C-alpha positions in Angstrom: -30.3 -15.3 -2.7 -29.6 -16.3 0.8 -32.4 -18.3 2.5 -33.2 -17.7 6.2 -35.3 -20.9 6.5 -35.6 -22.5 9.9 -32.9 -25.0 9.1 -30.4 -22.3 8.4 -31.2 -19.6 11.0 -28.5 -20.7 13.3 -25.8 -20.0 10.7 -26.9 -16.3 11.0 -28.2 -15.8 14.5 -27.4 -16.1 17.3 -23.7 -16.6 17.6 -22.3 -18.1 20.7 -20.0 -15.8 22.7 -16.4 -16.6 23.2 -13.0 -15.8 22.0 -12.0 -17.3 18.7 -8.8 -19.3 18.5 -6.5 -18.4 15.6 -4.3 -21.1 14.2 -0.5 -20.5 14.5 0.9 -20.4 11.0 4.5 -21.2 10.3 6.7 -18.9 8.3 6.6 -21.4 5.4 2.8 -21.5 5.5 2.7 -17.7 5.2 5.1 -17.8 2.3 2.9 -20.3 0.5 -0.1 -18.1 1.3 1.7 -15.1 -0.2 2.8 -17.0 -3.3 -0.7 -18.5 -4.0 -2.7 -15.3 -3.4 -4.4 -14.2 -6.7 -3.6 -11.1 -8.7 -5.0 -8.1 -6.8 -5.2 -5.7 -9.8 -9.0 -5.4 -9.7 -9.4 -5.2 -6.0 -6.6 -2.7 -5.5 -8.0 -0.5 -8.2 -11.4 -0.6 -6.6 -9.8 0.4 -3.3 -8.1 3.4 -5.0 -11.4 4.4 -6.6 -13.2 4.4 -3.3 -10.5 6.6 -1.9 -10.4 8.9 -4.9 -6.7 8.1 -5.5 -6.8 6.7 -9.1 -5.6 10.0 -10.6 -2.9 10.5 -8.0 -1.4 7.0 -8.6 -1.5 7.5 -12.4 0.3 10.9 -12.0 2.9 9.2 -9.8 3.6 6.6 -12.6 3.7 9.3 -15.2 6.1 11.4 -13.1 8.4 8.3 -12.7 8.4 7.7 -16.4 9.1 11.4 -17.1 12.1 11.2 -14.7 13.4 8.2 -16.7 13.1 10.1 -20.0 15.1 13.0 -18.5 17.8 10.7 -17.2 18.1 8.8 -20.5 18.3 12.1 -22.4 21.1 13.4 -20.1 23.1 10.3 -20.7 23.3 11.2 -24.4 25.5 14.1 -23.4 27.8 12.2 -20.9 31.1 10.7 -21.8 30.1 7.7 -19.6 26.8 7.3 -21.3 25.9 6.2 -24.8 29.1 5.9 -26.9 28.3 4.8 -30.4 25.8 5.4 -33.2 24.0 2.1 -32.4 23.6 2.8 -28.6 22.5 6.4 -29.4 19.7 5.1 -31.7 18.6 2.5 -29.1 18.7 5.2 -26.4 16.5 7.4 -28.6 14.0 4.6 -29.2 13.7 4.0 -25.5 13.0 7.7 -24.9 10.4 7.8 -27.6 8.7 4.6 -26.5 8.6 5.8 -22.9 7.0 9.0 -24.1 4.4 7.0 -26.0 3.6 5.1 -22.8 3.2 8.4 -20.9 0.7 9.5 -23.6 -1.2 6.3 -23.3 -1.4 6.8 -19.5 -2.8 10.2 -20.1 -5.4 9.2 -22.7 -6.6 5.8 -21.5 -9.9 6.2 -19.6 -9.3 2.8 -17.9 -6.1 1.0 -17.1 -6.9 -2.7 -17.7 -5.1 -5.7 -16.3 -3.8 -6.6 -19.7 -2.4 -3.1 -20.2 -0.8 -3.2 -16.8 1.0 -6.5 -17.7 2.2 -4.9 -20.9 3.5 -1.9 -18.9 5.5 -4.2 -16.6 6.9 -6.2 -19.5 7.9 -2.9 -21.2 9.6 -1.6 -18.1 11.6 -4.9 -17.6 12.8 -4.9 -21.2 13.5 -1.2 -21.2 15.7 -1.3 -18.0 17.5 -4.4 -19.2 18.4 -2.8 -22.5 19.2 0.6 -21.0 21.6 -0.9 -18.5 24.0 -2.1 -21.2 24.0 1.0 -23.4 26.6 3.0 -21.5 30.3 3.1 -22.1 30.9 2.9 -18.4 29.3 -0.2 -16.9 29.2 1.5 -13.5 26.4 3.7 -14.8 24.4 0.6 -15.9 24.9 -0.8 -12.4 23.3 2.3 -10.9 20.4 2.1 -13.4 19.5 -1.3 -11.9 17.9 0.6 -9.0 14.9 1.1 -11.4 14.1 -2.6 -10.8 13.1 -1.6 -7.3 10.4 0.7 -8.7 9.1 -2.0 -11.0 9.0 -4.5 -8.1 7.1 -1.9 -6.0 4.5 -1.5 -8.8 4.1 -5.3 -9.0 3.7 -5.6 -5.2 0.6 -3.4 -5.2 -1.0 -4.4 -8.5 -0.1 -8.0 -9.3 0.6 -11.4 -7.8 3.6 -13.0 -6.2 4.4 -15.2 -9.1 5.1 -12.2 -11.3 7.1 -10.7 -8.4 9.2 -13.8 -8.1 9.9 -13.8 -11.9 10.8 -10.1 -11.6 13.2 -10.7 -8.8 15.0 -13.5 -10.6 15.2 -11.5 -13.8 16.5 -8.4 -12.0 19.2 -10.3 -10.0 20.4 -12.0 -13.3 20.7 -8.6 -15.0 22.4 -7.1 -11.9 24.9 -10.0 -11.8 25.8 -9.5 -15.5 26.4 -5.8 -15.2 28.1 -6.2 -11.9 30.6 -8.7 -13.4 31.4 -6.1 -16.1 32.1 -3.5 -13.4 34.3 -6.0 -11.5 36.4 -6.8 -14.6 36.8 -3.3 -15.9 36.8 -1.2 -12.7 36.8 -2.2 -9.0 35.7 -5.7 -7.9 35.2 -4.7 -4.3 33.0 -1.7 -5.2 31.0 -3.8 -7.7 30.3 -6.5 -5.1 29.3 -3.9 -2.5 26.9 -2.1 -4.8 25.4 -5.3 -6.2 24.7 -6.5 -2.7 23.0 -3.1 -1.8 20.9 -3.0 -5.0 20.0 -6.7 -4.7 18.8 -6.1 -1.2 16.5 -3.3 -2.5 15.3 -5.4 -5.4 14.3 -8.3 -3.2 13.5 -6.9 0.3 11.4 -3.8 -0.5 8.9 -5.2 -3.0 8.7 -8.6 -1.2 8.1 -6.9 2.1 5.3 -4.7 0.6 3.6 -7.5 -1.2 3.9 -9.9 1.8 2.4 -7.5 4.2 -0.4 -6.7 1.7 -1.0 -10.4 1.4 -1.4 -10.7 5.2 -3.7 -7.7 5.3 -5.8 -9.1 2.4 -6.2 -12.4 4.2 -7.2 -10.6 7.4 -9.7 -8.6 5.4 -11.2 -11.8 3.9 -11.8 -13.1 7.4 -12.9 -9.8 8.9 -16.3 -8.5 9.8 -16.5 -6.1 6.8 -17.5 -6.7 3.2 -14.6 -5.2 1.1 -16.8 -4.1 -1.8 -19.4 -2.0 0.1 -17.9 -1.4 3.5 -20.9 -2.8 5.2 -20.8 -5.7 7.7 -20.6 -9.1 6.3 -22.6 -12.1 7.6 -20.0 -12.8 10.3 -19.9 -9.2 11.3 -23.7 -8.8 11.5 -23.9 -12.1 13.5 -21.6 -10.7 16.1 -23.2 -7.2 16.1 -26.8 -8.4 16.5 -25.8 -10.6 19.5 -24.4 -7.5 21.1 -27.5 -5.6 20.2 -29.7 -8.2 21.8 -27.6 -8.4 24.9 -27.4 -4.6 25.5 -31.0 -3.8 24.6 -30.6 -0.5 22.8 -34.3 -0.1 22.3 -36.3 1.8 24.9 -39.7 0.7 26.1 -41.2 3.0 23.4 -39.1 1.5 20.6 -39.4 -1.6 18.4 -36.8 -3.7 16.8 -36.9 -3.9 13.0 -35.2 -6.2 10.5 -35.2 -5.4 6.8 -33.9 -7.8 4.1 -33.3 -6.3 0.7 -32.8 -8.2 -2.6 -31.9 -6.4 -5.8 -34.4 -7.3 -8.6 -33.0 -8.9 -11.7 -29.4 -8.3 -10.6 -28.1 -11.1 -12.8 -29.4 -9.2 -15.8 -27.2 -6.2 -14.8 -24.1 -8.4 -14.7 -24.9 -10.1 -17.9 -25.8 -7.0 -19.8 -23.3 -4.4 -18.5 -20.5 -6.5 -16.9 -19.5 -7.2 -13.3 -17.9 -3.8 -12.8 -21.2 -2.2 -13.4 -22.8 -4.7 -11.1 -20.3 -3.8 -8.4 -21.2 -0.2 -8.9 -24.9 -1.0 -8.4 -24.2 -2.9 -5.2 -22.2 0.0 -3.8 -25.0 2.4 -4.7 -27.6 0.2 -2.9 -25.3 0.0 0.1 -25.0 3.8 0.3 -28.8 4.2 -0.1 -29.4 1.6 2.6 -27.4 3.7 5.1 -29.9 6.5 4.5 -32.7 4.3 5.8 -31.4 3.6 9.3 -30.5 5.5 12.4 -27.0 6.2 13.7 -27.2 2.9 15.8 -28.4 0.8 12.9 -26.5 -2.2 11.6 -26.1 -2.6 7.8 -24.8 -5.8 6.2 -24.3 -7.4 2.8 -24.5 -11.2 2.8 -22.8 -11.6 -0.5 -24.4 -11.5 -3.9 -27.2 -9.0 -4.1 -28.7 -9.4 -0.6 -28.6 -6.8 2.1 -29.8 -6.6 5.7 -30.7 -3.7 8.0 -31.2 -4.2 11.8 -32.4 -1.1 13.7 -34.8 0.2 16.4 -37.6 2.6 15.5 -40.1 4.5 17.6 -43.5 2.9 18.0 -45.7 4.3 15.3 -42.8 5.2 13.0 -43.3 2.1 10.7 -45.0 4.1 7.9 -42.2 6.6 7.7 -39.6 3.8 7.8 -41.5 2.0 5.0 -41.6 5.2 2.9 -37.9 5.7 3.4 -37.1 2.2 2.1 -39.4 2.7 -1.0 -37.8 6.1 -1.9 -34.1 5.2 -1.3 -33.8 1.7 -2.5 -34.8 2.4 -6.1 -32.2 3.9 -8.5 -34.2 5.8 -11.1 -31.2 7.5 -12.9 -30.2 4.2 -14.6 -31.6 2.6 -17.7 -33.3 0.4 -16.8 -34.1 1.6 -13.3 -32.7 -0.6 -10.5 -35.4 -1.8 -8.1 -35.4 -4.0 -5.0 -37.7 -6.4 -3.1 -37.8 -5.6 0.6 -39.1 -7.7 3.4 -39.5 -6.0 6.9 -40.4 -7.4 10.3 -41.0 -5.2 13.3 -41.6 -6.3 16.9 -44.9 -5.4 18.5 -45.0 -2.6 21.0 -45.6 -5.0 23.9 -42.3 -6.8 23.5 -39.5 -6.4 26.0 -36.9 -3.7 25.4 -34.2 -6.3 25.6 -34.8 -8.7 22.8 -33.9 -12.4 23.1 -32.0 -14.5 20.6 -35.2 -16.3 19.7 -37.0 -13.1 19.0 -34.2 -11.8 16.8 -34.1 -15.1 14.9 -37.9 -15.0 14.4 -37.6 -11.5 13.0 -35.1 -12.6 10.5 -37.3 -15.5 9.5 -40.3 -13.3 9.0 -38.4 -10.6 7.2 -37.0 -13.2 4.8 -40.5 -14.6 4.1 -41.8 -11.0 3.5 -39.0 -10.4 1.1 -39.9 -13.5 -0.9 -43.5 -12.3 -1.0 -42.4 -9.0 -2.4 -40.3 -10.8 -5.0 -43.2 -13.1 -5.9 -45.4 -10.1 -6.4 -43.2 -8.7 -9.1 -40.6 -6.9 -7.1 -40.1 -3.1 -6.6 -42.0 -3.1 -3.4 -41.8 -3.3 0.4 -43.7 -6.0 2.3 -44.1 -5.2 6.1 -44.9 -7.4 9.1 -45.5 -5.5 12.3 -46.2 -8.4 14.7 -50.0 -7.9 14.5 -50.6 -9.8 11.3 
């Protein structure tokens, strides 16, 4: 849990105004950042899930594999394709194995990171073998285009180290089959095609992954929590300063700060796993949005702690408290997910334009109220309205 004690209030509110200076990074520094960025399989899949695109991406992969099966089958009937009993058998094995992979993509309820790595390894080996099956090496050279698709998949789902290995492996295969084309056919044509295909293998996946790396780094330092879509600590810090300066509240309104902590959240993670814990956090974030007005500020400070900053009409505190009690409890889970909520509301006599000191004091009191709710056993809302 985050503490809002007096010695830490300035890390939250208020933030001094002024333009931030961004460091100028060299091209080498950006490349190092790209190479060191961790595998984004989980984060990208969460993003797809939030957009409802998981099925669409899976169908896209299945469609690509189906196209490979059709192409490999057609090569069995081409004079330039498979040309012996051995290559025919290997071709049939690749077709059957690819069909099995399609079936797995259709049946698996969840695509895990380990399965994804297996899929990449299968594709690398499959293309490598398929390239050298044909009687005409020119056909194998054209098949190297499939390495571009593999690189694109890695760019979105995995890390730069795997991408670098893929590029080196692909270029080696391309060079081997290109040499065969140069010896048995046309050296100039072989060189030209190798350069074009190599450009696709390197530039397209690298550009996609490099840009994604920059976007990911920007998101890490942005004002938004990537898991819930709420403001993060930094974003709320900026927003409440703006709120205090503009004074959204009318003379008949009061400022309110609510701090929400999920009860026994560690138990959820330990018992059901972090993916289930992330789902709970997203549900709480969605329910918190129901508790505020259209001008409210909603934030997650990391972990299981959330913040709401809003203005409410004088006399609306009971309704606001009831909204928090109803919405911030998830009963359709076993066990139910409950929260401890601390609320601080300005008194009606306070100015419509709240000062930094007043906002800071509201955060301090709301935090203390949340701890009182937690100490009382949780699953409750503790209010302070400036009169206690």
